[in-house]
py3Dmol code that shows the C-alpha trace and the ligand (Angstrom):
import py3Dmol

protein = """\
ATOM      1  CA  MET A   1     227.311  69.109 -80.574  1.00  0.00           C
ATOM      2  CA  ARG A   2     226.222  66.464 -78.206  1.00  0.00           C
ATOM      3  CA  LYS A   3     225.310  67.451 -74.623  1.00  0.00           C
ATOM      4  CA  LEU A   4     227.495  65.429 -72.319  1.00  0.00           C
ATOM      5  CA  LEU A   5     226.706  64.996 -68.546  1.00  0.00           C
ATOM      6  CA  LEU A   6     229.439  63.720 -66.195  1.00  0.00           C
ATOM      7  CA  GLN A   7     227.606  62.094 -63.291  1.00  0.00           C
ATOM      8  CA  LEU A   8     229.770  62.027 -60.171  1.00  0.00           C
ATOM      9  CA  ASP A   9     227.857  59.982 -57.496  1.00  0.00           C
ATOM     10  CA  SER A  10     229.190  59.448 -53.979  1.00  0.00           C
ATOM     11  CA  SER A  11     227.199  56.191 -53.622  1.00  0.00           C
ATOM     12  CA  ARG A  12     228.586  52.844 -55.014  1.00  0.00           C
ATOM     13  CA  LEU A  13     225.871  52.666 -57.795  1.00  0.00           C
ATOM     14  CA  PRO A  14     225.268  55.968 -59.722  1.00  0.00           C
ATOM     15  CA  SER A  15     221.615  56.855 -59.400  1.00  0.00           C
ATOM     16  CA  VAL A  16     219.385  55.560 -62.248  1.00  0.00           C
ATOM     17  CA  PHE A  17     216.754  58.187 -61.179  1.00  0.00           C
ATOM     18  CA  ASP A  18     219.210  61.004 -61.773  1.00  0.00           C
ATOM     19  CA  GLN A  19     220.182  59.423 -65.174  1.00  0.00           C
ATOM     20  CA  VAL A  20     216.584  59.215 -66.382  1.00  0.00           C
ATOM     21  CA  VAL A  21     215.702  62.680 -65.517  1.00  0.00           C
ATOM     22  CA  ALA A  22     218.900  63.896 -67.067  1.00  0.00           C
ATOM     23  CA  TYR A  23     217.988  62.272 -70.403  1.00  0.00           C
ATOM     24  CA  ASP A  24     214.437  63.613 -70.205  1.00  0.00           C
ATOM     25  CA  ALA A  25     215.989  67.080 -69.687  1.00  0.00           C
ATOM     26  CA  GLY A  26     217.899  66.929 -72.816  1.00  0.00           C
ATOM     27  CA  ALA A  27     221.266  65.279 -72.007  1.00  0.00           C
ATOM     28  CA  ASP A  28     222.559  63.235 -75.076  1.00  0.00           C
ATOM     29  CA  ALA A  29     224.867  61.019 -73.061  1.00  0.00           C
ATOM     30  CA  ILE A  30     225.672  60.529 -69.385  1.00  0.00           C
ATOM     31  CA  MET A  31     229.135  59.398 -68.173  1.00  0.00           C
ATOM     32  CA  SER A  32     228.419  57.845 -64.923  1.00  0.00           C
ATOM     33  CA  TYR A  33     230.887  57.167 -62.040  1.00  0.00           C
ATOM     34  CA  GLY A  34     229.833  55.645 -58.591  1.00  0.00           C
ATOM     35  CA  GLY A  35     231.659  55.571 -55.481  1.00  0.00           C
ATOM     36  CA  VAL A  36     233.358  58.934 -56.251  1.00  0.00           C
ATOM     37  CA  THR A  37     235.586  60.260 -53.653  1.00  0.00           C
ATOM     38  CA  GLU A  38     237.263  63.755 -53.356  1.00  0.00           C
ATOM     39  CA  GLY A  39     240.573  62.432 -54.662  1.00  0.00           C
ATOM     40  CA  ASP A  40     238.890  61.183 -57.832  1.00  0.00           C
ATOM     41  CA  VAL A  41     237.261  64.518 -58.813  1.00  0.00           C
ATOM     42  CA  ARG A  42     240.047  66.574 -60.304  1.00  0.00           C
ATOM     43  CA  ASP A  43     241.073  64.067 -63.127  1.00  0.00           C
ATOM     44  CA  LEU A  44     237.508  63.331 -63.951  1.00  0.00           C
ATOM     45  CA  VAL A  45     236.624  67.064 -64.288  1.00  0.00           C
ATOM     46  CA  HIS A  46     239.841  67.725 -66.230  1.00  0.00           C
ATOM     47  CA  GLY A  47     238.643  65.078 -68.830  1.00  0.00           C
ATOM     48  CA  CYS A  48     235.651  67.356 -69.290  1.00  0.00           C
ATOM     49  CA  ILE A  49     237.477  70.692 -69.694  1.00  0.00           C
ATOM     50  CA  PHE A  50     240.426  69.781 -71.822  1.00  0.00           C
ATOM     51  CA  THR A  51     238.706  67.890 -74.550  1.00  0.00           C
ATOM     52  CA  ARG A  52     236.361  70.469 -76.209  1.00  0.00           C
ATOM     53  CA  GLY A  53     237.273  73.972 -77.242  1.00  0.00           C
ATOM     54  CA  THR A  54     236.507  76.495 -74.489  1.00  0.00           C
ATOM     55  CA  LYS A  55     233.638  77.976 -76.469  1.00  0.00           C
ATOM     56  CA  ASP A  56     232.040  74.560 -76.645  1.00  0.00           C
ATOM     57  CA  LEU A  57     232.158  73.800 -72.970  1.00  0.00           C
ATOM     58  CA  LYS A  58     228.560  74.759 -72.377  1.00  0.00           C
ATOM     59  CA  ASN A  59     227.751  71.427 -74.074  1.00  0.00           C
ATOM     60  CA  THR A  60     229.420  69.447 -71.109  1.00  0.00           C
ATOM     61  CA  ALA A  61     228.174  69.708 -67.517  1.00  0.00           C
ATOM     62  CA  VAL A  62     228.839  67.946 -64.220  1.00  0.00           C
ATOM     63  CA  TRP A  63     226.118  66.386 -61.990  1.00  0.00           C
ATOM     64  CA  ILE A  64     226.824  65.522 -58.362  1.00  0.00           C
ATOM     65  CA  GLY A  65     224.690  63.094 -56.537  1.00  0.00           C
ATOM     66  CA  GLY A  66     224.664  60.155 -54.111  1.00  0.00           C
ATOM     67  CA  ASN A  67     222.985  59.357 -50.807  1.00  0.00           C
ATOM     68  CA  ASN A  68     225.180  61.467 -48.669  1.00  0.00           C
ATOM     69  CA  MET A  69     224.692  65.287 -48.745  1.00  0.00           C
ATOM     70  CA  SER A  70     228.008  66.203 -46.978  1.00  0.00           C
ATOM     71  CA  ALA A  71     229.959  63.914 -49.408  1.00  0.00           C
ATOM     72  CA  GLY A  72     228.303  65.584 -52.183  1.00  0.00           C
ATOM     73  CA  GLU A  73     229.166  68.993 -50.923  1.00  0.00           C
ATOM     74  CA  GLN A  74     232.857  67.935 -50.777  1.00  0.00           C
ATOM     75  CA  LEU A  75     232.750  66.693 -54.325  1.00  0.00           C
ATOM     76  CA  LEU A  76     231.085  69.980 -55.411  1.00  0.00           C
ATOM     77  CA  ALA A  77     233.751  71.955 -53.700  1.00  0.00           C
ATOM     78  CA  MET A  78     236.546  69.865 -55.314  1.00  0.00           C
ATOM     79  CA  ALA A  79     234.938  70.047 -58.799  1.00  0.00           C
ATOM     80  CA  GLN A  80     234.838  73.742 -58.543  1.00  0.00           C
ATOM     81  CA  ASP A  81     238.342  73.831 -57.427  1.00  0.00           C
ATOM     82  CA  SER A  82     239.289  71.832 -60.450  1.00  0.00           C
ATOM     83  CA  LEU A  83     238.268  74.671 -62.907  1.00  0.00           C
ATOM     84  CA  PHE A  84     240.295  77.628 -63.915  1.00  0.00           C
ATOM     85  CA  GLY A  85     240.410  80.569 -66.308  1.00  0.00           C
ATOM     86  CA  ASP A  86     238.310  79.769 -69.345  1.00  0.00           C
ATOM     87  CA  PHE A  87     238.232  76.119 -68.568  1.00  0.00           C
ATOM     88  CA  THR A  88     234.961  75.943 -66.881  1.00  0.00           C
ATOM     89  CA  VAL A  89     231.655  73.772 -67.119  1.00  0.00           C
ATOM     90  CA  SER A  90     228.450  74.159 -65.347  1.00  0.00           C
ATOM     91  CA  MET A  91     227.596  71.974 -62.384  1.00  0.00           C
ATOM     92  CA  MET A  92     224.770  71.022 -60.061  1.00  0.00           C
ATOM     93  CA  LEU A  93     224.655  69.303 -56.623  1.00  0.00           C
ATOM     94  CA  ASP A  94     221.461  67.403 -55.726  1.00  0.00           C
ATOM     95  CA  SER A  95     222.461  64.497 -53.486  1.00  0.00           C
ATOM     96  CA  ASN A  96     219.499  62.275 -52.987  1.00  0.00           C
ATOM     97  CA  GLY A  97     217.212  64.982 -54.510  1.00  0.00           C
ATOM     98  CA  SER A  98     217.690  67.037 -51.352  1.00  0.00           C
ATOM     99  CA  ASN A  99     218.163  70.486 -52.884  1.00  0.00           C
ATOM    100  CA  THR A 100     215.346  70.159 -55.460  1.00  0.00           C
ATOM    101  CA  THR A 101     212.895  68.716 -52.937  1.00  0.00           C
ATOM    102  CA  ALA A 102     213.677  71.301 -50.220  1.00  0.00           C
ATOM    103  CA  VAL A 103     213.525  74.176 -52.766  1.00  0.00           C
ATOM    104  CA  ALA A 104     210.301  72.937 -54.201  1.00  0.00           C
ATOM    105  CA  ALA A 105     208.665  72.881 -50.789  1.00  0.00           C
ATOM    106  CA  VAL A 106     210.154  76.295 -49.824  1.00  0.00           C
ATOM    107  CA  VAL A 107     208.708  77.913 -53.015  1.00  0.00           C
ATOM    108  CA  LYS A 108     205.297  76.305 -52.419  1.00  0.00           C
ATOM    109  CA  ILE A 109     205.433  77.893 -48.901  1.00  0.00           C
ATOM    110  CA  GLU A 110     206.640  81.318 -50.356  1.00  0.00           C
ATOM    111  CA  GLN A 111     203.680  81.297 -52.761  1.00  0.00           C
ATOM    112  CA  ALA A 112     201.284  80.523 -50.055  1.00  0.00           C
ATOM    113  CA  ILE A 113     202.686  83.174 -47.547  1.00  0.00           C
ATOM    114  CA  THR A 114     204.431  85.884 -49.488  1.00  0.00           C
ATOM    115  CA  ASP A 115     206.220  87.511 -46.618  1.00  0.00           C
ATOM    116  CA  LEU A 116     207.758  85.141 -44.289  1.00  0.00           C
ATOM    117  CA  LYS A 117     209.650  87.816 -42.296  1.00  0.00           C
ATOM    118  CA  GLY A 118     209.368  87.056 -38.445  1.00  0.00           C
ATOM    119  CA  LYS A 119     206.933  84.170 -39.093  1.00  0.00           C
ATOM    120  CA  LYS A 120     207.459  81.095 -37.049  1.00  0.00           C
ATOM    121  CA  VAL A 121     208.216  78.018 -39.269  1.00  0.00           C
ATOM    122  CA  VAL A 122     208.736  74.572 -37.724  1.00  0.00           C
ATOM    123  CA  VAL A 123     210.801  72.163 -39.756  1.00  0.00           C
ATOM    124  CA  LEU A 124     210.078  68.711 -38.253  1.00  0.00           C
ATOM    125  CA  ALA A 125     213.191  66.340 -38.296  1.00  0.00           C
ATOM    126  CA  GLY A 126     215.151  69.256 -39.742  1.00  0.00           C
ATOM    127  CA  THR A 127     218.415  67.429 -39.345  1.00  0.00           C
ATOM    128  CA  GLY A 128     218.208  65.409 -42.530  1.00  0.00           C
ATOM    129  CA  PRO A 129     219.565  66.711 -45.896  1.00  0.00           C
ATOM    130  CA  VAL A 130     216.132  67.955 -47.080  1.00  0.00           C
ATOM    131  CA  GLY A 131     215.206  69.642 -43.665  1.00  0.00           C
ATOM    132  CA  GLN A 132     218.411  71.360 -43.363  1.00  0.00           C
ATOM    133  CA  ARG A 133     218.278  72.878 -46.929  1.00  0.00           C
ATOM    134  CA  ALA A 134     214.699  73.888 -46.426  1.00  0.00           C
ATOM    135  CA  ALA A 135     215.491  75.473 -43.116  1.00  0.00           C
ATOM    136  CA  GLY A 136     218.407  77.329 -44.385  1.00  0.00           C
ATOM    137  CA  LEU A 137     216.360  78.775 -47.347  1.00  0.00           C
ATOM    138  CA  LEU A 138     213.300  79.659 -45.193  1.00  0.00           C
ATOM    139  CA  ALA A 139     215.603  81.496 -42.672  1.00  0.00           C
ATOM    140  CA  ARG A 140     217.137  83.437 -45.536  1.00  0.00           C
ATOM    141  CA  ASP A 141     213.515  84.598 -46.199  1.00  0.00           C
ATOM    142  CA  GLY A 142     213.481  86.063 -42.775  1.00  0.00           C
ATOM    143  CA  ALA A 143     211.424  83.335 -41.109  1.00  0.00           C
ATOM    144  CA  HIS A 144     211.966  82.398 -37.467  1.00  0.00           C
ATOM    145  CA  VAL A 145     212.901  78.765 -38.197  1.00  0.00           C
ATOM    146  CA  VAL A 146     212.793  76.009 -35.433  1.00  0.00           C
ATOM    147  CA  ILE A 147     214.150  72.673 -36.566  1.00  0.00           C
ATOM    148  CA  THR A 148     213.395  69.498 -34.378  1.00  0.00           C
ATOM    149  CA  SER A 149     215.370  66.441 -33.689  1.00  0.00           C
ATOM    150  CA  ARG A 150     214.873  63.448 -31.382  1.00  0.00           C
ATOM    151  CA  LYS A 151     218.529  63.919 -30.046  1.00  0.00           C
ATOM    152  CA  PRO A 152     219.669  67.413 -28.562  1.00  0.00           C
ATOM    153  CA  GLU A 153     223.306  66.892 -29.910  1.00  0.00           C
ATOM    154  CA  GLN A 154     222.152  65.998 -33.441  1.00  0.00           C
ATOM    155  CA  GLY A 155     219.849  69.119 -33.430  1.00  0.00           C
ATOM    156  CA  GLU A 156     222.546  71.313 -32.192  1.00  0.00           C
ATOM    157  CA  LYS A 157     224.999  70.027 -34.881  1.00  0.00           C
ATOM    158  CA  ALA A 158     222.437  70.584 -37.589  1.00  0.00           C
ATOM    159  CA  ARG A 159     221.644  73.990 -36.166  1.00  0.00           C
ATOM    160  CA  GLN A 160     225.362  75.113 -36.398  1.00  0.00           C
ATOM    161  CA  PHE A 161     225.706  73.540 -39.842  1.00  0.00           C
ATOM    162  CA  ILE A 162     222.674  75.448 -41.240  1.00  0.00           C
ATOM    163  CA  SER A 163     223.785  78.725 -39.568  1.00  0.00           C
ATOM    164  CA  ALA A 164     227.090  78.537 -41.114  1.00  0.00           C
ATOM    165  CA  ARG A 165     226.133  77.201 -44.536  1.00  0.00           C
ATOM    166  CA  PHE A 166     223.343  79.715 -45.050  1.00  0.00           C
ATOM    167  CA  ASN A 167     224.686  82.621 -42.900  1.00  0.00           C
ATOM    168  CA  VAL A 168     221.467  82.649 -40.869  1.00  0.00           C
ATOM    169  CA  GLN A 169     220.250  81.999 -37.282  1.00  0.00           C
ATOM    170  CA  VAL A 170     217.881  79.113 -36.727  1.00  0.00           C
ATOM    171  CA  GLU A 171     216.679  77.362 -33.517  1.00  0.00           C
ATOM    172  CA  SER A 172     216.789  73.730 -32.635  1.00  0.00           C
ATOM    173  CA  THR A 173     214.477  71.824 -30.173  1.00  0.00           C
ATOM    174  CA  THR A 174     214.294  68.334 -28.969  1.00  0.00           C
ATOM    175  CA  LEU A 175     211.106  66.570 -29.978  1.00  0.00           C
ATOM    176  CA  THR A 176     210.960  62.947 -28.614  1.00  0.00           C
ATOM    177  CA  ASP A 177     207.223  62.335 -28.624  1.00  0.00           C
ATOM    178  CA  PRO A 178     204.109  63.936 -29.890  1.00  0.00           C
ATOM    179  CA  SER A 179     203.048  65.114 -26.484  1.00  0.00           C
ATOM    180  CA  LYS A 180     205.438  67.880 -26.962  1.00  0.00           C
ATOM    181  CA  LEU A 181     203.976  69.104 -30.225  1.00  0.00           C
ATOM    182  CA  ASP A 182     201.683  71.754 -28.730  1.00  0.00           C
ATOM    183  CA  GLU A 183     204.665  73.458 -27.269  1.00  0.00           C
ATOM    184  CA  VAL A 184     206.869  73.164 -30.364  1.00  0.00           C
ATOM    185  CA  LEU A 185     203.949  74.323 -32.764  1.00  0.00           C
ATOM    186  CA  ASP A 186     202.769  77.092 -30.494  1.00  0.00           C
ATOM    187  CA  GLY A 187     202.426  80.368 -32.729  1.00  0.00           C
ATOM    188  CA  ALA A 188     203.856  78.585 -35.802  1.00  0.00           C
ATOM    189  CA  GLU A 189     202.277  79.629 -39.224  1.00  0.00           C
ATOM    190  CA  VAL A 190     204.136  77.162 -41.244  1.00  0.00           C
ATOM    191  CA  LEU A 191     204.693  73.389 -40.565  1.00  0.00           C
ATOM    192  CA  LEU A 192     207.016  71.458 -42.801  1.00  0.00           C
ATOM    193  CA  ASN A 193     207.624  67.677 -42.199  1.00  0.00           C
ATOM    194  CA  SER A 194     210.985  66.546 -43.460  1.00  0.00           C
ATOM    195  CA  GLY A 195     210.947  63.317 -41.358  1.00  0.00           C
ATOM    196  CA  PRO A 196     211.673  59.846 -42.793  1.00  0.00           C
ATOM    197  CA  ALA A 197     209.560  57.962 -45.044  1.00  0.00           C
ATOM    198  CA  GLY A 198     206.861  55.962 -43.413  1.00  0.00           C
ATOM    199  CA  VAL A 199     206.943  57.642 -40.028  1.00  0.00           C
ATOM    200  CA  GLN A 200     203.917  59.690 -38.818  1.00  0.00           C
ATOM    201  CA  MET A 201     205.279  62.752 -37.041  1.00  0.00           C
ATOM    202  CA  VAL A 202     202.146  64.691 -36.217  1.00  0.00           C
ATOM    203  CA  PRO A 203     198.701  63.358 -35.464  1.00  0.00           C
ATOM    204  CA  ASN A 204     195.666  65.213 -36.706  1.00  0.00           C
ATOM    205  CA  SER A 205     194.643  66.711 -33.458  1.00  0.00           C
ATOM    206  CA  ALA A 206     198.050  68.243 -32.883  1.00  0.00           C
ATOM    207  CA  TRP A 207     198.043  70.511 -35.925  1.00  0.00           C
ATOM    208  CA  THR A 208     194.374  71.163 -36.319  1.00  0.00           C
ATOM    209  CA  ARG A 209     194.156  72.708 -32.857  1.00  0.00           C
ATOM    210  CA  GLN A 210     197.021  75.216 -33.646  1.00  0.00           C
ATOM    211  CA  LYS A 211     195.049  78.381 -34.663  1.00  0.00           C
ATOM    212  CA  SER A 212     198.071  80.237 -35.928  1.00  0.00           C
ATOM    213  CA  LEU A 213     198.920  77.618 -38.561  1.00  0.00           C
ATOM    214  CA  LYS A 214     198.430  78.612 -42.182  1.00  0.00           C
ATOM    215  CA  ILE A 215     200.247  76.049 -44.163  1.00  0.00           C
ATOM    216  CA  ALA A 216     201.306  72.403 -43.668  1.00  0.00           C
ATOM    217  CA  VAL A 217     203.709  70.651 -45.907  1.00  0.00           C
ATOM    218  CA  ASP A 218     204.478  66.892 -45.655  1.00  0.00           C
ATOM    219  CA  LEU A 219     207.347  65.456 -47.761  1.00  0.00           C
ATOM    220  CA  ASN A 220     206.806  61.864 -46.693  1.00  0.00           C
ATOM    221  CA  ALA A 221     205.047  59.837 -49.409  1.00  0.00           C
ATOM    222  CA  VAL A 222     205.155  56.468 -47.759  1.00  0.00           C
ATOM    223  CA  PRO A 223     202.219  55.417 -45.426  1.00  0.00           C
ATOM    224  CA  PRO A 224     201.683  56.206 -42.775  1.00  0.00           C
ATOM    225  CA  LEU A 225     202.142  59.786 -43.942  1.00  0.00           C
ATOM    226  CA  GLY A 226     204.010  62.341 -41.859  1.00  0.00           C
ATOM    227  CA  ILE A 227     201.155  64.740 -41.063  1.00  0.00           C
ATOM    228  CA  GLU A 228     197.887  62.833 -40.373  1.00  0.00           C
ATOM    229  CA  GLY A 229     195.147  64.443 -42.456  1.00  0.00           C
ATOM    230  CA  VAL A 230     197.348  65.965 -45.076  1.00  0.00           C
ATOM    231  CA  GLU A 231     196.934  63.706 -48.162  1.00  0.00           C
ATOM    232  CA  VAL A 232     199.858  62.738 -50.374  1.00  0.00           C
ATOM    233  CA  ASN A 233     198.364  64.409 -53.551  1.00  0.00           C
ATOM    234  CA  ASP A 234     197.372  67.676 -51.675  1.00  0.00           C
ATOM    235  CA  ALA A 235     198.535  70.568 -53.773  1.00  0.00           C
ATOM    236  CA  GLY A 236     197.233  73.559 -52.071  1.00  0.00           C
ATOM    237  CA  GLU A 237     193.928  72.052 -50.801  1.00  0.00           C
ATOM    238  CA  THR A 238     192.535  73.703 -47.546  1.00  0.00           C
ATOM    239  CA  ARG A 239     192.244  71.279 -44.694  1.00  0.00           C
ATOM    240  CA  ASP A 240     190.829  72.595 -41.488  1.00  0.00           C
ATOM    241  CA  GLY A 241     191.526  76.163 -42.539  1.00  0.00           C
ATOM    242  CA  VAL A 242     195.177  75.274 -43.392  1.00  0.00           C
ATOM    243  CA  ILE A 243     196.606  75.131 -46.900  1.00  0.00           C
ATOM    244  CA  ALA A 244     198.085  71.538 -47.300  1.00  0.00           C
ATOM    245  CA  PHE A 245     200.755  70.104 -49.561  1.00  0.00           C
ATOM    246  CA  GLY A 246     201.611  66.427 -49.570  1.00  0.00           C
ATOM    247  CA  ALA A 247     204.743  64.778 -50.945  1.00  0.00           C
ATOM    248  CA  PHE A 248     203.311  64.402 -54.523  1.00  0.00           C
ATOM    249  CA  GLY A 249     201.835  67.924 -54.333  1.00  0.00           C
ATOM    250  CA  VAL A 250     205.531  69.122 -53.855  1.00  0.00           C
ATOM    251  CA  GLY A 251     207.104  66.274 -55.805  1.00  0.00           C
ATOM    252  CA  ASN A 252     205.469  67.203 -59.115  1.00  0.00           C
ATOM    253  CA  PHE A 253     207.078  70.574 -59.030  1.00  0.00           C
ATOM    254  CA  LYS A 254     210.342  68.979 -57.814  1.00  0.00           C
ATOM    255  CA  THR A 255     210.463  66.924 -60.852  1.00  0.00           C
ATOM    256  CA  LYS A 256     209.840  69.860 -63.228  1.00  0.00           C
ATOM    257  CA  LEU A 257     212.477  71.867 -61.324  1.00  0.00           C
ATOM    258  CA  HIS A 258     215.009  69.049 -61.482  1.00  0.00           C
ATOM    259  CA  LYS A 259     214.640  68.808 -65.286  1.00  0.00           C
ATOM    260  CA  GLN A 260     214.722  72.557 -65.756  1.00  0.00           C
ATOM    261  CA  CYS A 261     217.932  72.840 -63.832  1.00  0.00           C
ATOM    262  CA  VAL A 262     219.654  70.024 -65.884  1.00  0.00           C
ATOM    263  CA  ALA A 263     218.594  71.729 -69.085  1.00  0.00           C
ATOM    264  CA  ARG A 264     219.985  75.044 -67.886  1.00  0.00           C
ATOM    265  CA  LEU A 265     223.299  73.490 -67.249  1.00  0.00           C
ATOM    266  CA  PHE A 266     223.624  73.220 -71.064  1.00  0.00           C
ATOM    267  CA  THR A 267     222.972  76.933 -71.572  1.00  0.00           C
ATOM    268  CA  ARG A 268     226.237  78.323 -70.362  1.00  0.00           C
ATOM    269  CA  LYS A 269     229.513  76.948 -68.939  1.00  0.00           C
ATOM    270  CA  ASP A 270     229.750  78.663 -65.615  1.00  0.00           C
ATOM    271  CA  LEU A 271     226.617  77.821 -63.720  1.00  0.00           C
ATOM    272  CA  VAL A 272     226.717  76.396 -60.296  1.00  0.00           C
ATOM    273  CA  LEU A 273     223.458  74.984 -59.030  1.00  0.00           C
ATOM    274  CA  ASP A 274     223.126  74.485 -55.380  1.00  0.00           C
ATOM    275  CA  ALA A 275     220.294  75.198 -52.773  1.00  0.00           C
ATOM    276  CA  GLU A 276     220.218  79.054 -53.477  1.00  0.00           C
ATOM    277  CA  THR A 277     220.604  79.132 -57.116  1.00  0.00           C
ATOM    278  CA  ILE A 278     218.294  76.189 -57.564  1.00  0.00           C
ATOM    279  CA  ALA A 279     215.816  78.329 -55.552  1.00  0.00           C
ATOM    280  CA  ASP A 280     216.250  81.180 -58.000  1.00  0.00           C
ATOM    281  CA  VAL A 281     215.295  78.918 -60.826  1.00  0.00           C
ATOM    282  CA  ALA A 282     212.208  77.615 -58.967  1.00  0.00           C
ATOM    283  CA  ARG A 283     211.074  81.109 -58.214  1.00  0.00           C
ATOM    284  CA  GLU A 284     211.440  82.123 -61.772  1.00  0.00           C
ATOM    285  CA  MET A 285     209.394  79.010 -62.870  1.00  0.00           C
ATOM    286  CA  ALA A 286     206.869  79.839 -60.140  1.00  0.00           C
ATOM    287  CA  ALA A 287     206.549  83.375 -61.347  1.00  0.00           C
ATOM    288  CA  THR A 288     205.635  82.148 -64.855  1.00  0.00           C
ATOM    289  CA  GLN A 289     203.074  79.755 -63.490  1.00  0.00           C
ATOM    290  CA  ASN A 290     205.330  76.712 -64.414  1.00  0.00           C
ATOM    291  CA  ALA A 291     205.114  75.386 -60.851  1.00  0.00           C
TER     292      ALA A 291
END
"""
ligand_1 = """\
48
NAP
N 209.833 63.732 -53.379
C 211.051 63.500 -53.550
O 211.655 63.624 -54.554
C 211.931 63.369 -52.302
C 213.370 63.332 -52.333
C 214.049 63.269 -51.295
C 213.476 63.045 -50.056
N 212.110 63.071 -49.932
C 211.341 62.847 -48.677
O 211.694 63.916 -47.853
C 211.879 63.535 -46.447
C 213.184 63.973 -45.890
O 214.215 63.333 -46.557
P 215.665 63.216 -45.830
O 216.547 62.439 -46.757
O 216.208 64.536 -45.465
O 215.296 62.434 -44.472
P 216.086 61.431 -43.511
O 217.433 61.928 -43.521
O 215.810 60.043 -43.870
O 215.473 61.823 -42.203
C 215.430 63.065 -41.616
C 215.378 63.072 -40.120
O 214.378 62.250 -39.576
C 214.694 61.853 -38.297
N 214.350 60.514 -38.041
C 214.773 59.308 -38.511
N 214.036 58.288 -38.094
C 212.922 58.755 -37.380
C 211.901 58.140 -36.695
N 211.696 56.807 -36.687
N 211.130 58.996 -36.001
C 211.193 60.324 -36.019
N 212.310 60.977 -36.680
C 213.115 60.108 -37.358
C 216.272 61.932 -38.108
O 216.435 63.144 -37.343
P 216.878 62.988 -35.722
O 217.735 61.793 -35.624
O 217.776 64.211 -35.649
O 215.665 62.973 -35.051
C 216.599 62.376 -39.608
O 217.806 63.232 -39.613
C 211.608 61.987 -46.532
O 210.300 61.748 -46.198
C 211.854 61.677 -47.924
O 211.086 60.454 -48.336
C 211.291 63.194 -51.082
"""
view = py3Dmol.view(width=600, height=400)
view.addModel(protein, "pdb")
view.setStyle({"model": 0}, {"cartoon": {"style": "trace"}})
view.addModel(ligand_1, "xyz")
view.setStyle({"model": 1}, {"stick": {}})
view.zoomTo()
view.show()
């Protein structure tokens, strides 16, 4: 039976990137819808669950993407709400790659520092979708997570969202210019840059003088890179005594993880892949050296 993926994308044009990866992961056909809103979801999902016998529903799955993470979360909630009884299909949320990117970074950090309990982790520009997901997962590992934002109200909003979504406590601090980095990074063992593409967030001198720092991860692949001195292809290189990961160093694992998750959607009909469950898949892959 053909493996069918229903792509619900909150953006006007459904992501071609997500389609290519889904084909590479084993989907036989993708039914793509763009500009999907909450009100559209029930009928589209019912089109999946009423057409094949309930035993065959593992061959149909739902993918939720788009540029906007909170819109994606609403679509996922609605899609889950549209299922009942035996009429279920597996689904995955990865708006703009935020879940798989955040998880890939978090698992690289977990591999480098096995016990994160009580360790200070700074997530720079942790108000975006990737940073929020990463901050939540790292706090679930027991880390003392500090997210930064340029704007106090934005930081506080993200802090509240992360705390509620992941049932954790995180701290938020305002970072308007690099001169405050010494204070923000003081005592930090992990630095994760989730700032936007093409913006340098940390000059070399600011992180190399932090003697507590053990790992630095930069998710920005576009020059200038986010952490000066961490190269885009770094995948565990030691730089100034710090284990470094650049955007491609994390991104290669992210792509494998993305494919593995899509493949798993077609192994059962009740899988819901969001940050925590995607992290479970990634940790399993890391344990089998497939990272
Ligand atoms: N490898 C992959 O597959 C992959 C996938 C997705 C994302 N990424 C990368 O991961 C990173 C995070 O992605 P994202 O979508 O979460 O990021 P984002 O939403 O574009 O930006 C994150 C935060 O950066 C801050 N920011 C925006 N402009 C800034 C500026 N000029 N200077 C300093 N801070 C600024 C904003 O926070 P405040 O307004 O609160 O300060 C924003 O919430 C990006 O570098 C992205 O390219 C990689």
